[in-house]
C-alpha positions in Angstrom: -9.5 11.8 -21.4 -9.3 8.1 -22.4 -6.0 6.2 -22.2 -4.7 3.4 -24.4 -2.8 0.8 -22.5 -0.6 -1.7 -24.3 0.7 -4.9 -22.7 3.4 -7.2 -24.0 4.2 -10.5 -22.4 7.7 -11.9 -22.9 8.4 -15.6 -23.3 9.5 -16.0 -19.7 6.2 -14.5 -18.5 7.4 -11.0 -17.6 4.8 -8.3 -18.6 5.6 -4.9 -20.0 2.8 -2.3 -19.9 2.8 1.3 -21.1 0.6 4.2 -21.8 1.8 6.9 -24.2 1.3 10.4 -23.0 2.7 12.6 -25.8 1.8 15.9 -24.1 4.1 15.1 -21.2 7.8 16.0 -21.1 8.8 13.2 -18.7 8.6 9.4 -18.5 8.2 7.3 -15.4 9.2 3.6 -15.2 8.2 1.1 -12.5 9.6 -2.4 -12.1 7.4 -4.6 -9.9 8.0 -7.9 -8.2 4.8 -9.7 -7.1 6.2 -10.5 -3.6 5.9 -8.7 -0.3 5.5 -9.1 3.4 2.7 -11.7 3.3 4.9 -14.1 1.4 7.5 -14.3 4.2 7.9 -17.0 6.8 8.3 -16.0 10.4 12.1 -16.2 10.4 12.2 -14.2 7.1 10.3 -11.2 8.5 11.3 -8.1 6.7 13.3 -9.8 3.9 11.3 -8.3 1.1 11.9 -4.8 2.5 15.6 -5.7 3.1 16.0 -6.7 -0.6 14.3 -3.5 -1.6 17.1 -1.6 0.1 19.8 -3.8 -1.2 19.0 -3.4 -4.9 20.3 0.2 -4.5 23.6 -1.1 -3.1 25.5 -2.2 -6.2 25.3 -4.2 -9.4 27.9 -5.8 -11.6 28.3 -2.5 -13.5 27.5 0.2 -10.9 28.3 0.9 -7.3 25.6 2.5 -5.0 26.5 6.1 -5.8 26.6 5.4 -9.5 23.1 4.0 -9.4 21.5 7.1 -7.9 23.8 9.5 -9.8 22.8 8.0 -13.1 19.2 9.1 -12.5 19.6 12.2 -10.3 22.4 13.5 -12.6 19.8 14.2 -15.3 17.3 15.7 -12.9 15.4 12.5 -12.3 14.1 10.8 -9.2 14.6 7.2 -8.0 12.8 5.4 -5.2 11.1 2.1 -4.1 8.6 0.7 -1.6 7.4 -2.6 -0.2 3.8 -3.6 0.5 2.1 -6.7 1.7 2.0 -8.3 -1.7 4.4 -6.5 -4.0 7.7 -4.5 -4.2 8.1 -1.6 -6.6 11.2 0.2 -7.9 10.5 3.3 -9.9 12.2 6.3 -11.4 11.1 9.4 -13.3 13.1 11.6 -15.6 12.8 13.7 -18.8 11.6 11.6 -21.7 15.0 12.0 -23.6 16.6 10.0 -20.7 14.1 7.1 -20.8 16.6 4.5 -21.9 19.0 5.5 -19.2 16.3 5.1 -16.5 15.4 1.6 -18.0 19.0 0.6 -17.9 19.5 1.6 -14.3 16.3 -0.1 -13.0 16.8 -3.3 -14.9 20.4 -3.4 -13.8 19.3 -3.2 -10.2 16.5 -5.7 -10.7 18.5 -8.4 -12.6 22.1 -7.9 -11.7 22.4 -6.8 -8.1 25.4 -8.4 -6.4 24.3 -8.4 -2.7 27.8 -7.8 -1.4 28.2 -8.9 2.2 29.7 -5.6 3.3 26.6 -3.8 1.9 24.2 -6.3 3.6 25.9 -5.7 7.0 25.9 -2.0 6.5 22.3 -1.8 5.4 21.2 -4.0 8.2 22.1 -1.2 10.6 20.2 1.3 8.4 17.1 -0.8 8.6 17.4 -1.2 12.4 17.4 2.6 12.6 14.4 2.8 10.3 12.5 0.3 12.6 13.4 2.3 15.7 12.4 5.6 13.9 8.9 4.2 13.2 8.6 3.0 16.7 9.2 6.6 17.9 6.4 7.9 15.7 3.2 7.1 17.6 0.8 7.4 14.7 2.9 5.0 12.6 3.3 2.6 15.6 -0.5 2.6 16.1 -0.9 1.5 12.5 1.5 -1.3 12.9 -0.2 -2.4 16.1 -3.5 -2.3 14.3 -2.4 -4.7 11.6 -1.1 -7.1 14.2 -4.5 -6.8 15.9 -6.5 -7.5 12.8 -4.3 -10.4 11.6 -2.7 -11.9 14.7 -0.2 -14.7 14.2 -0.4 -14.2 10.4 2.1 -12.7 7.9 -0.3 -9.8 7.3 0.0 -8.9 11.0 3.8 -8.6 11.0 5.6 -5.3 10.2 6.9 -4.9 6.7 10.3 -3.8 7.9 10.6 -6.9 10.1 11.8 -6.6 13.6 15.3 -5.8 14.9 15.5 -9.5 15.8 14.5 -10.9 12.4 16.6 -8.4 10.4 19.6 -9.3 12.6 19.4 -12.9 11.6 19.0 -12.5 7.8 22.2 -13.5 6.1 23.4 -13.3 2.5 22.4 -16.9 1.7 18.8 -16.4 2.8 18.5 -13.1 1.0 19.9 -14.4 -2.3 17.7 -17.4 -2.1 14.6 -15.4 -1.5 15.5 -13.0 -4.4 16.3 -15.9 -6.7 13.0 -17.6 -6.0 10.7 -14.6 -6.3 12.3 -12.1 -8.7 11.5 -14.0 -11.9 9.5 -13.6 -15.1 6.3 -14.9 -13.7 6.2 -12.4 -10.9 7.6 -9.4 -12.8 5.7 -6.4 -14.3 7.2 -3.3 -15.7 5.0 -0.2 -16.3 5.9 2.9 -18.2 4.0 6.2 -18.7 5.0 9.3 -20.6 6.2 10.5 -23.9 7.4 7.1 -25.1 5.7 4.8 -27.6 5.1 1.2 -26.6 7.5 -0.2 -29.3 10.4 1.9 -27.8 9.4 0.7 -24.3 9.6 -3.0 -25.3 12.9 -2.5 -27.1 14.5 -0.8 -24.1 13.3 -3.3 -21.5 12.9 -6.6 -23.3 16.6 -7.8 -23.5 17.3 -7.3 -19.8 13.9 -8.7 -18.6 14.2 -11.6 -21.0 17.2 -12.9 -18.9 15.0 -13.6 -15.9 14.1 -17.2 -15.4 10.4 -18.0 -15.9 10.0 -19.2 -12.3 6.7 -19.3 -10.3 4.6 -16.7 -8.6 5.0 -16.4 -4.9 2.3 -18.2 -2.8 0.8 -16.9 0.4 -1.0 -18.1 3.4 -4.7 -17.1 3.2 -6.1 -14.7 5.8 -7.9 -16.4 8.7 -11.6 -15.7 9.4 -12.1 -12.7 11.7 -12.5 -13.7 15.3 -16.1 -12.5 15.8 -15.3 -10.2 18.7 -13.5 -6.8 19.0 -9.8 -6.9 19.8 -8.0 -4.1 21.6 -4.2 -3.5 21.5 -2.9 -0.8 23.9 0.7 0.4 24.0 1.2 2.7 27.0 3.6 5.5 26.1 4.0 9.0 27.5 2.9 11.0 24.5 1.2 14.4 24.3 -1.4 12.9 22.1 -3.2 9.6 22.1 -3.1 7.9 18.7 -6.2 5.9 17.8 -6.3 3.4 14.9 -9.4 1.4 14.2 -9.9 -1.3 11.5 -12.8 -3.4 10.3 -12.2 -6.6 8.4 -13.6 -6.3 4.9 -13.2 -8.3 1.6 -10.7 -9.1 -1.1 -10.1 -7.0 -4.2 -12.3 -9.1 -6.5 -15.4 -8.8 -4.3 -18.1 -6.8 -6.0 -18.9 -4.9 -2.8 -15.6 -3.1 -3.0 -17.1 -0.2 -4.9 -19.8 0.5 -2.3 -17.1 0.1 0.4 -15.0 2.8 -1.3 -17.9 5.2 -1.2 -18.6 4.3 2.4 -14.9 5.1 3.3 -15.2 8.5 1.5 -18.4 9.4 3.3 -16.9 8.5 6.7 -13.5 10.2 6.6 -11.5 10.5 3.3 -11.9 14.3 3.0 -12.8 17.5 5.0 -16.5 17.2 4.0 -16.7 13.7 5.6 -18.9 12.8 8.5 -16.1 12.1 10.9 -14.1 15.2 10.0 -17.1 17.4 10.4 -18.2 15.9 13.7 -14.9 15.2 15.5 -12.9 18.2 14.3 -15.2 20.9 13.1 -18.1 20.6 15.5 -16.5 19.2 18.7 -12.7 20.0 18.3 -11.8 16.6 19.5 -8.8 16.3 17.2 -6.7 18.0 14.5 -6.9 15.2 12.0 -9.2 12.2 11.6 -9.3 10.1 8.4 -10.5 6.8 7.0 -9.1 4.6 4.2 -9.0 1.1 2.8 -6.5 -1.7 2.4 -7.5 -4.2 -0.3 -5.6 -7.4 -0.8 -6.3 -10.6 -2.8 -8.4 -12.4 -0.2 -9.1 -9.8 2.5 -9.0 -6.1 3.4 -9.8 -3.5 6.0 -11.5 -0.2 6.4 -9.5 1.8 8.8 -10.1 5.0 10.8 -7.3 7.0 12.6 -7.1 10.1 14.7 -4.7 11.9 17.1 -6.4 13.2 20.2 -5.9 14.7 23.6 -5.8 11.7 26.0 -8.9 13.1 27.8 -10.9 13.1 24.6 -10.2 9.5 23.6 -13.4 8.1 25.2 -15.9 10.7 23.8 -14.2 10.6 20.4 -14.3 6.8 20.2 -18.0 6.8 21.3 -18.8 9.4 18.6 -17.1 7.4 15.9 -19.1 4.3 16.9 -22.3 6.4 16.8 -21.5 7.6 13.3 -20.8 4.1 12.2 -24.1 2.8 13.7 -26.0 5.7 12.1 -24.8 5.0 8.5 -25.4 1.3 9.0 -28.9 2.0 10.1 -30.0 4.7 7.7 -27.4 4.7 4.9 -26.0 7.9 3.3 -28.2 10.8 2.1 -28.6 11.3 -1.7 -26.3 14.3 -1.5 -23.6 12.4 0.4 -23.7 9.6 -2.1 -23.4 12.0 -5.1 -20.6 14.0 -3.5 -18.7 10.8 -2.6 -19.1 9.4 -6.2 -17.9 12.7 -7.8 -15.0 13.0 -5.3 -13.8 9.4 -6.0 -14.0 9.8 -9.8 -12.4 13.3 -9.7 -9.5 12.1 -7.5 -8.9 9.1 -9.8 -9.0 11.0 -13.1 -6.9 13.9 -11.8 -4.4 11.5 -10.4 -4.0 9.8 -13.8 -2.8 13.0 -15.3 0.5 12.1 -13.5 2.9 9.7 -15.1 3.8 8.3 -11.7 0.2 7.6 -10.8 -0.3 6.0 -14.2 2.5 3.5 -13.6 1.0 2.7 -10.1 -2.4 2.2 -11.7 -1.0 -0.2 -14.3 1.2 -2.1 -11.9 -1.4 -2.6 -9.2 -4.0 -3.6 -11.9 -1.8 -6.2 -13.5 -0.6 -7.8 -10.3 -4.0 -7.7 -8.7 -6.4 -8.4 -11.6 -4.2 -9.8 -14.4 -5.1 -6.9 -16.7 -5.0 -3.1 -16.7 -8.3 -1.8 -15.4 -10.0 0.8 -17.6 -10.6 4.0 -15.7 -13.9 4.6 -17.5 -15.1 1.1 -16.4 -14.2 2.0 -12.8 -16.1 5.3 -13.1 -19.2 3.5 -14.3 -19.0 1.0 -11.4 -18.6 3.9 -8.9 -21.6 5.8 -10.4 -23.7 2.7 -10.3 -23.4 2.4 -6.5 -26.7 2.9 -4.7 -27.6 4.2 -1.2 -28.9 0.8 -0.4 -25.6 -0.8 -1.3 -23.6 1.5 0.9 -26.0 0.9 3.8 -25.8 -2.9 3.3 -22.0 -2.8 3.2 -21.9 -0.6 6.3 -24.2 -3.0 8.1 -22.2 -6.0 7.2 -18.6 -4.8 7.8 -18.9 -2.2 10.5 -19.7 -4.7 13.2 -17.9 -4.9 16.5 -17.1 -8.5 15.7 -15.0 -7.3 12.8 -13.3 -4.5 14.8 -9.7 -4.1 15.8 -8.5 -1.1 17.8 -4.9 0.0 18.5 -4.1 2.8 20.9 -0.7 4.4 21.6 -0.7 6.9 24.5 -0.6 7.4 28.3 -3.7 5.3 29.0 -2.7 2.3 31.1 -5.7 0.0 31.2 -7.0 -1.7 28.0 -10.1 -2.8 29.9 -11.3 0.8 29.8 -11.3 0.8 26.0 -13.1 -2.5 26.0 -15.8 -1.1 28.3 -16.5 1.7 25.9 -17.3 -0.8 23.2 -20.2 -2.3 25.1 
């Protein structure tokens, strides 16, 4: 199925994008701010995520309970998330309630009041969230990996901030950050469902038009990778050892990203992948092992993660490195390439049958590329990837000099891990 994407730009720079899906009975709306963790200074660590929480805590017209009840009361769903370079607030409900959803989301986005009592209360909630993630070894390993790949850089700091930074964020700093970054230039709204574009613009335009034009948030560019592997060990008495590996890759406009995606699929994105078949199915080293990608404006990472018996960490890590070396030396087979291409395209097209996935596709496209990417164009680019291109990408990015490793578990000596890399 082909989709028709419509985009309207308001005089203040805010963009409204929609795709009409008349066969659906629902509509999903996403309001995006082009600001996230990488736009924060050290003392502001976690402020984007803090604001994400606070937009649910009261506006000039609604208290916190009224915000959620307005959507949930008609069977809808309301949520938000913060990433390195954007923050998204989204809601889904039956198409007849589309205007209500738009009113709630724009009310939150434009007219939140940031009451001091709510800030102080939510600060405690976020502290508990930070401590909760710290008690989840797999999550903690991922946070340690980002700090290993991008040390002393905003990308290496946790999106939640730390207990210390969150404790020092006051109402003045929060309102200033919101005022500087929630503006027309940085705002995108995406809608998918049984709603025509004209109705979308009519419902959203007046509220979004009140935003000042402003400027897009600027960020500190990623430093060049250090040229040697980095190991970050957190000794903790857990039943499993949690391994997270990452290789520095390239930004979202790099033409190699299509071959890199195929490489990630072949390595570990499904149960047919090399790492899943070797580590779990053949050797029973782990219950789960997976790979994935992070792609940002100027940098990225291909990451591999696994949870293992502590005694199996060394053989598992050595096996992962052997599989990486093998695909860099010989590339994928023809069958692997075709299966990875079909899997990637199938997952994308099936995902776009969902209104929620459609608003994610449009939002990430507009913020990342300045236009809504055509799914058929991406399909063609994926199908054009060759075995030689996958091998070349593997040879270039899967080098020890680009590698960061984070481990959470009972192991006490990081030097042991470093010795396994030689």
